[in-house]
C-alpha positions, 0 to 999 in steps of 0.5 A: 500500499505504501508504495502504491501511494507513494508513487500515485501522482494523485495522492501527491497531489491530495496531500499537497492540496490538503497542506495548501488548504491548511496554511491557507485556513490558518492565515485567514480564520483571524480576519474572517472572525476579527470582530469576535476575537477583538471583543474577546481580547478587549482590543479594536478589531483593526489589530487584525492588519498586524497579524497578517503583516506579521504573518506574511512576513514570517512567510516571506523569510521561511519560503526563502529557507524552505527549500534548504530544510526540504533538501536536508530533511525531505519534502514529506517531513518539511510538509508535516513541519509545515502542519506542525507550525500551522497547529501550533500557530492556531493553538497559540491564537486561542489563548488570551493575549495578544502576545500570544496572537503575535506569536502565533502569527509567526509560527503561521506564516513559517508554516506557509513558507515551508509549505509551497517548496516541499510541494514543488518537489513532491510535484516535480519529482512524482508526476509527469511534466506533460500534466504539471501545469494541470497538477500545479494548479489543482494544488493551488486550488487548496488555497481558495478551498480553505478561504471558502471553507472558513468563510462558510464555518468560522462565522457560524462557530463564532457566533454559536459555539465560540470562535476558537472552535474554528481554530480547533477545526483547522488543528484537526485538518493540519494534524489528519494531513501530517498523519496522511504524510507519514504513509508515504514519508519513508518513500518520498523522503528517501533522497534527502541529503545534508547539503546546504546551510544558512551560512553557505545560502544565507538567502536561500533560493531568492539568488537562483531566481534572480540569476537566470533572467526568464525566471527573475521577469517571472518572479517580478511578475508574480509579485506584481501579480499578487500585489493586484490580487490583494488589492483586489481582495482588500479594497474592493468591497470598500470602493463599491459601497464607498464610491460605486453605489452598492450596498455592503451585502450585494459587495460582498456577494460581488467579491465572493464571486470574484473568489469563485472565479479564481478558485474554478479558473486554476484548473482550466488555465493549468489544462490550457497550459498543458495543451498549449505547452506554454505556461508563459502564453497563458500567463500572458493571457491572464495579464491581458484579462486583469488589464481589460477587466480592471479598467472594467471595474473602474468604470463600473456604474451601479446602472450595469445589468446584474448579469454583466456585473457578476461576470466582470466579477468572475473574470477579475477572480479568474485573471487577479486570483487564477494565476498562482499554479501556472506562475509554480509550474513555470518556476519547476520548469526554469529551475535548474535540475535539482534545485526545484525546492530551492527555486520554489523557496525563492518563487514563494519570497517574491509572490509573498513579497508582493502581497506585503507591498500591494495594499501599503502602496495603495493606501499610500496612493489613496492618501494623495489621490482621495479617491478608491476609484482613481486609486484602482488604476494601480491595478491596471498599471501593475497589469501593465508592468507585468505583461511587459515582464512576462514579454522579457520571460518570452525573449529569454526563455530558452527551456523546453515546454516539458522537462522529461 
């Protein structure tokens, strides 16, 4: 049974998707139930912003060294460490002091940073190159799936049995993923080796990504993609309510449509990239849709037909949220042989950096511009810059469409 599981691409996809779901649920849960948590701790709900900053800051740092951990301990063990860190993090969030919440945020971010390099290594090792974009995209559906689960369950638990039960639910899924991974750990980690250290590679896989031109341009495009994604998810509701003429509930529904678009489009994007044998071509298409739909969002009026508005938000999600799996698959394709875990960690650093970069820049720009609609042009400019970077990646791409 162990051999069968270890050699099954779909078992690898199951484990890596579950791990992505756990880290996604861990980093979003506090934002979902912030009013109840703030009431319990006697603090202002706005402090959840510091939790987000600490979480993604820790994730960016951990992703730098996640590739080294994979090489030294094995991808399965690193996945288990990710789950342990996430479980410890949500347990600390349950304790009645903001200091524990801050410490828990660091543990959750560390779990996030370890998950992606381990998943990339396992997928490259145990799946065929001709369907890699599809399988990477399936793995990345764990992120929006985790977000949907938390959005549907955490508020209900918070108002019925208490907000800490949503943390217990996440911990349960994390422990279950850890135990499932153990069934194939010996086979998956048979090639781990004591190579690399913090002293010998102080910046992890970041220099590896930067030195190769095509990979560098994809990584910089990923910074802009993740910035645009976080701006969409963070400020759309405020924009629709304050300047768009929509009510809060209707604005929330529109944002959920965008999230559904991001979740359901990832697998078709992956399939198309495999069919065309070009992830860069699909990323370019996604970027073009991002630019057009961002302009439409700025021009949106309350008088537009609801069907058209929902289609717009679905396409916004498909472009601004649906890109992640293709980026990680391109990272795997462009990685030097044997260095996928380091390269994936370096790429994750750029992705997390965009998350930290986007909202503060938007907030600063809003302070000067004075309107959300005017500031949303940052999404258009970011998409245009990403398109230019992808064209540079095309120019310097010397790798075949599928590695053997």
